[in-house]
C-alpha positions as CSV (number, residue, x, y, z in Angstrom):
1,X,-0.1,0.0,0.0
2,X,1.5,3.9,-1.1
3,X,2.2,6.0,1.6
4,X,0.7,9.5,1.5
5,X,3.7,12.0,0.5
6,X,5.2,14.3,3.2
7,X,4.2,17.6,3.1
8,X,7.3,18.7,3.7
9,X,9.0,20.6,-0.1
10,X,11.6,18.4,-1.3
11,X,13.9,21.2,-3.0
12,X,14.6,24.6,-1.6
13,X,13.2,27.5,-4.3
14,X,16.1,28.9,-6.3
15,X,16.7,32.1,-5.3
16,X,17.8,34.6,-8.4
17,X,21.5,35.2,-7.1
18,X,21.9,31.2,-6.9
19,X,21.1,30.9,-11.2
20,X,23.7,29.8,-13.7
21,X,23.6,31.2,-17.0
22,X,20.9,28.9,-18.5
23,X,18.7,29.1,-15.6
24,X,18.9,32.9,-15.6
25,X,18.2,33.0,-19.5
26,X,14.8,30.9,-18.7
27,X,13.8,33.0,-15.6
28,X,13.9,35.8,-18.0
29,X,11.7,34.1,-20.0
30,X,9.1,33.5,-17.1
31,X,9.1,36.7,-16.4
32,X,8.0,38.0,-19.4
33,X,4.6,39.8,-19.0
34,X,2.8,36.9,-21.0
35,X,4.5,34.4,-18.5
36,X,2.4,35.9,-15.4
37,X,4.8,33.5,-13.5
38,X,3.9,34.1,-9.6
39,X,6.9,35.2,-7.2
40,X,7.5,35.1,-3.7
41,X,8.8,38.4,-1.8
42,X,12.5,37.0,-2.4
43,X,12.4,36.1,-5.8
44,X,12.2,32.3,-5.8
45,X,9.3,31.5,-8.1
46,X,5.9,29.4,-7.4
47,X,4.4,26.7,-8.8
48,X,5.9,24.4,-11.4
49,X,8.4,27.3,-12.6
50,X,11.3,26.5,-10.2
51,X,11.6,23.1,-11.3
52,X,11.8,24.5,-14.7
53,X,14.7,26.0,-13.5
54,X,16.4,23.0,-12.2
55,X,16.5,21.7,-15.4
56,X,16.6,24.1,-17.5
57,X,16.7,22.8,-21.0
58,X,13.6,20.7,-20.6
59,X,12.2,23.4,-18.7
60,X,12.5,25.6,-21.7
61,X,10.7,23.0,-23.7
62,X,8.0,22.8,-21.0
63,X,7.7,26.8,-21.0
64,X,7.4,26.9,-24.8
65,X,4.7,24.5,-24.7
66,X,2.9,25.9,-21.8
67,X,2.9,29.4,-23.6
68,X,2.1,27.6,-27.1
69,X,-1.1,26.2,-25.3
70,X,-2.0,29.1,-23.1
71,X,-1.4,32.0,-25.5
72,X,-1.5,30.7,-29.3
73,X,-3.4,27.3,-28.9
74,X,-6.7,27.0,-31.1
75,X,-8.8,26.1,-27.9
76,X,-11.6,28.6,-26.4
77,X,-9.7,30.2,-23.3
78,X,-12.5,28.8,-21.0
79,X,-12.6,25.4,-22.5
80,X,-8.8,25.2,-22.2
81,X,-9.2,26.4,-18.8
82,X,-11.5,24.2,-17.4
83,X,-10.0,21.3,-19.1
84,X,-7.0,22.1,-17.1
85,X,-9.4,22.4,-13.9
86,X,-10.3,18.4,-14.9
87,X,-6.7,17.5,-14.5
88,X,-6.2,19.7,-11.3
89,X,-9.1,17.8,-9.7
90,X,-8.0,14.2,-10.8
91,X,-5.0,14.3,-9.8
92,X,-5.4,16.6,-6.8
93,X,-3.2,19.3,-8.0
94,X,-4.1,22.0,-5.4
95,X,-1.3,24.9,-7.1
96,X,-2.9,24.1,-10.7
97,X,-6.6,25.0,-9.5
98,X,-5.0,27.7,-7.7
99,X,-3.5,29.1,-10.8
100,X,-6.1,28.4,-13.4
101,X,-9.5,28.5,-11.1
102,X,-9.5,32.2,-10.7
103,X,-9.2,32.2,-15.0
104,X,-11.8,30.1,-15.7
105,X,-14.4,32.1,-13.4
106,X,-13.1,35.4,-15.2
107,X,-14.2,33.7,-18.5
108,X,-17.4,33.8,-20.0
109,X,-19.4,30.8,-21.2
110,X,-19.1,31.3,-25.1
111,X,-20.4,27.8,-26.1
112,X,-21.9,25.7,-23.5
113,X,-21.8,22.6,-26.3
114,X,-18.2,22.9,-26.5
115,X,-17.3,23.4,-22.9
116,X,-19.4,19.9,-22.1
117,X,-18.1,17.8,-25.0
118,X,-14.8,18.8,-23.8
119,X,-15.0,18.3,-20.3
120,X,-16.8,15.1,-21.1
121,X,-13.4,14.2,-23.3
122,X,-11.1,15.1,-20.3
123,X,-12.8,13.2,-18.1
124,X,-12.6,9.7,-20.1
125,X,-9.0,10.9,-20.9
126,X,-8.3,10.7,-17.2
127,X,-10.4,7.7,-16.2
128,X,-9.3,5.3,-19.3
129,X,-5.9,7.3,-20.9
130,X,-8.2,6.6,-24.1
131,X,-11.3,8.3,-26.0
132,X,-13.8,5.9,-27.6
133,X,-14.8,6.4,-31.2
134,X,-17.6,8.1,-30.4
135,X,-15.9,10.4,-28.1
136,X,-13.5,11.3,-30.5
137,X,-16.1,12.0,-33.2
138,X,-18.2,14.2,-30.9
139,X,-15.1,16.1,-29.6
140,X,-13.7,16.9,-33.1
141,X,-17.1,17.6,-34.5
142,X,-17.2,20.3,-31.3
143,X,-13.9,21.6,-31.1
144,X,-12.5,20.5,-34.9
145,X,-9.3,18.3,-35.6
146,X,-6.7,20.7,-34.1
147,X,-9.0,21.5,-31.3
148,X,-9.4,17.7,-30.4
149,X,-5.4,17.2,-30.8
150,X,-4.7,20.3,-28.6
151,X,-7.0,18.8,-25.9
152,X,-5.3,15.8,-25.5
153,X,-1.9,17.7,-25.3
154,X,-3.1,20.0,-23.0
155,X,-4.2,17.0,-20.6
156,X,-1.0,15.4,-21.1
157,X,0.9,18.6,-20.4
158,X,-1.2,19.4,-17.2
159,X,-0.9,15.8,-15.7
160,X,3.0,16.3,-16.4
161,X,2.9,19.2,-14.1
162,X,0.6,18.1,-11.2
163,X,2.9,15.0,-11.2
164,X,6.1,17.1,-10.7
165,X,4.2,19.6,-7.9
166,X,3.5,16.4,-6.4
167,X,6.5,14.7,-6.7
168,X,8.5,17.8,-5.6
169,X,5.9,18.6,-2.5
170,X,5.6,22.1,-4.1
171,X,3.3,24.1,-1.7
172,X,1.0,26.4,-2.7
173,X,2.2,30.3,-2.1
174,X,1.6,31.9,1.6
175,X,-1.2,33.1,2.5
176,X,-3.4,31.4,-0.7
177,X,-6.7,29.5,0.5
178,X,-6.6,25.8,0.4
179,X,-7.6,24.2,-3.2
180,X,-11.4,23.6,-2.9
181,X,-11.7,20.9,-5.9
182,X,-14.7,20.9,-7.7
183,X,-15.9,19.2,-10.8
């Protein structure tokens, strides 16, 4: 039987003065206005971003994929955010919930049908690791082929981040309320 993870953070956050050149370059990319990365008063990065600094080559690739999904993807913003919240709830990822629940709440419903289909597809992906032919067809009909493919990428990307956050025991920022997962 697996034991519960300890609450202790496994890696102390990297302070800006401790970074090498590769790490510093990635931190600068993360700190652009589009990055919207939360920082602590000492300049350390919250969430998955400190982990990206630990392995800056793969961190740079992860950051680029995340930016592509958030800022130049084909999915409607609310569909993307709802998918992220389903992943966060499934993996009990408090940081993902903390970061994305306010974003989703601020977005207006544009296409309830697309949202329902996307959420059902995400739930099936998370539950089985696959989509039935019918679910795939419904997803393509609602989101287009590119949207359906991107939805699977969003699920995989945020599941990867949830795993890293869990393994590294990354806490919520000081003063953040505990996650209240709802699905």
